[in-house]
VOVEXMAR-387172 format. One line per 2 residues: their letters; for each residue x, y, z of C-alpha. Coordinates in nm, 3 decimals, always signed. Example, Ala and Ser with C-alpha at 12.3 -4.5 7.8 and 13.67 -1.06 7.14 Angstrom:
<nodes>
as> +1.230:-0.450:+0.780; +1.367:-0.106:+0.714
</nodes>
This chain:
<nodes>
xx> -2.143:-2.690:-1.414; -2.218:-3.119:-1.288
xx> -2.029:-3.379:-1.178; -1.787:-3.344:-1.406
xx> -1.639:-3.004:-1.289; -1.668:-3.143:-0.971
xx> -1.450:-3.401:-1.062; -1.174:-3.194:-1.154
xx> -1.147:-2.948:-0.893; -1.075:-3.306:-0.658
xx> -0.860:-3.365:-0.875; -0.720:-3.041:-0.890
xx> -0.706:-2.997:-0.508; -0.526:-3.406:-0.508
xx> -0.262:-3.247:-0.699; -0.179:-2.945:-0.491
xx> -0.174:-3.165:-0.186; +0.107:-3.384:-0.363
xx> +0.258:-3.051:-0.485; +0.234:-2.788:-0.264
xx> +0.188:-2.539:-0.567; -0.110:-2.353:-0.452
xx> -0.373:-2.201:-0.626; -0.555:-1.875:-0.535
xx> -0.904:-1.819:-0.701; -0.960:-1.429:-0.640
xx> -1.243:-1.302:-0.785; -1.134:-0.984:-0.947
xx> -1.277:-0.619:-0.746; -1.434:-0.529:-1.090
xx> -1.790:-0.379:-1.165; -1.902:-0.737:-1.262
xx> -2.312:-0.777:-1.372; -2.463:-1.064:-1.561
xx> -2.556:-0.961:-1.914; -2.914:-1.083:-2.115
xx> -2.770:-1.425:-2.273; -2.981:-1.710:-2.405
xx> -3.063:-1.965:-2.144; -2.826:-2.197:-2.038
xx> -2.534:-2.032:-2.208; -2.226:-2.003:-2.051
xx> -2.020:-1.647:-2.098; -1.816:-1.636:-1.794
xx> -1.792:-1.432:-1.484; -1.889:-1.061:-1.711
xx> -1.756:-0.744:-1.678; -1.962:-0.470:-1.705
xx> -1.931:-0.222:-1.797; -1.611:-0.353:-1.972
xx> -1.293:-0.214:-1.801; -1.009:-0.083:-2.099
xx> -0.667:-0.197:-1.968; -0.330:-0.052:-1.905
xx> -0.077:-0.102:-2.153; +0.215:-0.264:-2.051
xx> +0.552:-0.401:-2.195; +0.748:-0.738:-2.125
xx> +0.990:-0.958:-2.329; +0.789:-1.220:-2.524
xx> +0.834:-1.529:-2.660; +0.849:-1.438:-2.956
xx> +1.210:-1.249:-2.969; +1.103:-0.956:-2.894
xx> +0.956:-0.699:-2.648; +0.593:-0.682:-2.714
xx> +0.329:-0.436:-2.614; -0.026:-0.607:-2.524
xx> -0.173:-0.326:-2.758; +0.003:-0.469:-3.017
xx> -0.248:-0.733:-3.038; -0.516:-0.535:-3.028
xx> -0.736:-0.631:-3.344; -0.757:-0.960:-3.196
xx> -0.955:-1.149:-2.912; -0.701:-1.256:-2.641
xx> -0.697:-1.461:-2.360; -0.468:-1.429:-2.089
xx> -0.331:-1.665:-1.789; -0.055:-1.572:-1.522
xx> +0.168:-1.884:-1.394; +0.541:-1.958:-1.405
xx> +0.742:-2.227:-1.597; +0.826:-2.426:-1.299
xx> +0.432:-2.499:-1.153; +0.407:-2.841:-1.170
xx> +0.017:-2.857:-1.248; -0.258:-2.579:-1.271
xx> -0.001:-2.403:-1.561; +0.020:-2.735:-1.785
xx> -0.280:-2.800:-1.744; -0.417:-2.517:-1.849
xx> -0.211:-2.446:-2.125; -0.353:-2.826:-2.239
xx> -0.722:-2.714:-2.262; -0.623:-2.395:-2.406
xx> -0.534:-2.634:-2.712; -0.862:-2.807:-2.654
xx> -1.022:-2.436:-2.669; -0.840:-2.309:-2.975
xx> -0.946:-2.654:-3.137; -1.334:-2.655:-3.039
xx> -1.319:-2.273:-3.157; -1.187:-2.422:-3.512
xx> -1.154:-2.105:-3.757; -1.301:-1.883:-3.499
xx> -1.000:-1.983:-3.343; -0.779:-1.769:-3.558
xx> -0.921:-1.453:-3.425; -0.829:-1.587:-3.089
xx> -0.456:-1.506:-2.927; -0.348:-1.685:-2.624
xx> -0.108:-1.550:-2.377; +0.107:-1.709:-2.072
xx> +0.192:-1.432:-1.838; +0.508:-1.575:-1.634
xx> +0.509:-1.431:-1.278; +0.870:-1.574:-1.225
xx> +1.067:-1.332:-1.494; +1.392:-1.424:-1.360
xx> +1.369:-1.819:-1.440; +1.140:-1.787:-1.737
xx> +1.302:-1.577:-2.009; +1.140:-1.535:-2.344
xx> +1.361:-1.828:-2.538; +1.291:-2.078:-2.234
xx> +0.878:-1.969:-2.272; +0.943:-1.993:-2.605
xx> +1.092:-2.327:-2.576; +0.802:-2.462:-2.330
xx> +0.476:-2.311:-2.504; +0.604:-2.498:-2.846
xx> +0.466:-2.831:-2.660; +0.157:-2.680:-2.649
xx> +0.085:-2.465:-2.944; +0.371:-2.309:-3.077
xx> +0.142:-2.002:-3.131; +0.110:-1.910:-2.783
xx> +0.261:-1.605:-2.629; +0.435:-1.598:-2.359
xx> +0.576:-1.282:-2.160; +0.829:-1.273:-1.901
xx> +0.712:-1.031:-1.657; +0.877:-0.853:-1.389
xx> +0.765:-0.700:-1.025; +0.772:-0.365:-1.148
xx> +0.575:-0.422:-1.440; +0.332:-0.685:-1.258
xx> +0.261:-0.489:-0.960; +0.103:-0.195:-1.224
xx> -0.099:-0.408:-1.373; -0.169:-0.625:-1.096
xx> -0.524:-0.421:-0.993; -0.662:-0.432:-1.345
xx> -0.676:-0.797:-1.357; -0.670:-0.888:-0.952
xx> -0.448:-1.118:-1.004; -0.213:-1.307:-0.714
xx> +0.175:-1.450:-0.691; +0.389:-1.508:-0.418
xx> +0.707:-1.697:-0.395; +0.779:-1.926:-0.120
xx> +1.169:-1.953:-0.081; +1.239:-2.278:+0.178
xx> +1.548:-2.216:+0.396; +1.552:-1.906:+0.272
xx> +1.683:-2.035:-0.052; +1.634:-1.856:-0.409
xx> +1.800:-2.117:-0.590; +1.450:-2.372:-0.551
xx> +1.130:-2.219:-0.516; +0.719:-2.235:-0.556
xx> +0.505:-2.017:-0.648; +0.130:-1.932:-0.542
xx> -0.066:-1.790:-0.781; -0.373:-1.730:-0.859
xx> -0.532:-1.959:-1.186; -0.789:-1.742:-1.344
xx> -0.836:-1.653:-1.714; -0.915:-1.338:-1.838
xx> -1.095:-1.254:-2.220; -0.970:-0.904:-2.366
xx> -1.133:-0.784:-2.664; -0.986:-0.617:-3.006
xx> -1.037:-0.281:-2.833; -0.805:-0.352:-2.526
xx> -1.083:-0.443:-2.268; -1.120:-0.679:-2.049
xx> -1.490:-0.829:-2.115; -1.497:-1.162:-1.860
xx> -1.239:-1.439:-1.671; -1.305:-1.840:-1.666
xx> -1.254:-1.993:-1.329; -0.991:-2.315:-1.344
xx> -1.286:-2.545:-1.301; -1.464:-2.430:-1.632
xx> -1.459:-2.713:-1.906; -1.294:-2.623:-2.236
xx> -1.588:-2.672:-2.430; -1.789:-2.425:-2.196
xx> -1.464:-2.165:-2.244; -1.470:-2.195:-2.583
xx> -1.871:-2.110:-2.672; -1.834:-1.812:-2.436
xx> -1.542:-1.720:-2.679; -1.740:-1.767:-3.009
xx> -2.078:-1.590:-2.832; -1.855:-1.263:-2.746
xx> -1.692:-1.272:-3.094; -2.031:-1.324:-3.265
xx> -2.144:-1.002:-3.039; -1.856:-0.791:-3.133
xx> -2.013:-0.595:-3.461; -2.315:-0.510:-3.164
xx> -2.086:-0.371:-2.939; -1.916:-0.209:-3.167
xx> -2.163:+0.060:-3.230; -2.267:+0.080:-2.862
</nodes>
């Protein structure tokens, strides 16, 4: 991935040391393999065969509860984080904004979802205000622990609250930083690690969208 990706990892590690918000880069425990793609073409870490994800319902920044299946018919890019995260979450959202811009008109087929693992503090209204700083079309979902535990096996994401001195007023959350690409049928198709450049993610998403007519016939 070149020096730019290495530099990005080093910057992220430096931020981590300063802030204490720890990423946990867990590879999903999924049946993954490499698809046949053109040489030098990045498509993420492919999930093959695609996994049909559980449906779930969470309060959303749109003002009403939302099912994941409500967005069937659109491609989705999903990230699990929390609003008080000082580094990886805002940097990921900034990159999503860049990915959307790089996709151009193709980006109209993609919804960007930010699932909070801190539903107590991250209310739908707080998510709406926060995401508007990046793109008002980004959708925030306020996850509770029960729902997150239900869907965790599909994504193998991770989060853990760190409560200094037993205080629940101020805490940080260690969490995984992987992004997930979900197709219009609600299937997990690929994942992207945090160190991947926005241009590569945009290229990969565009490739999957181009392949969808073939995929739907299989």
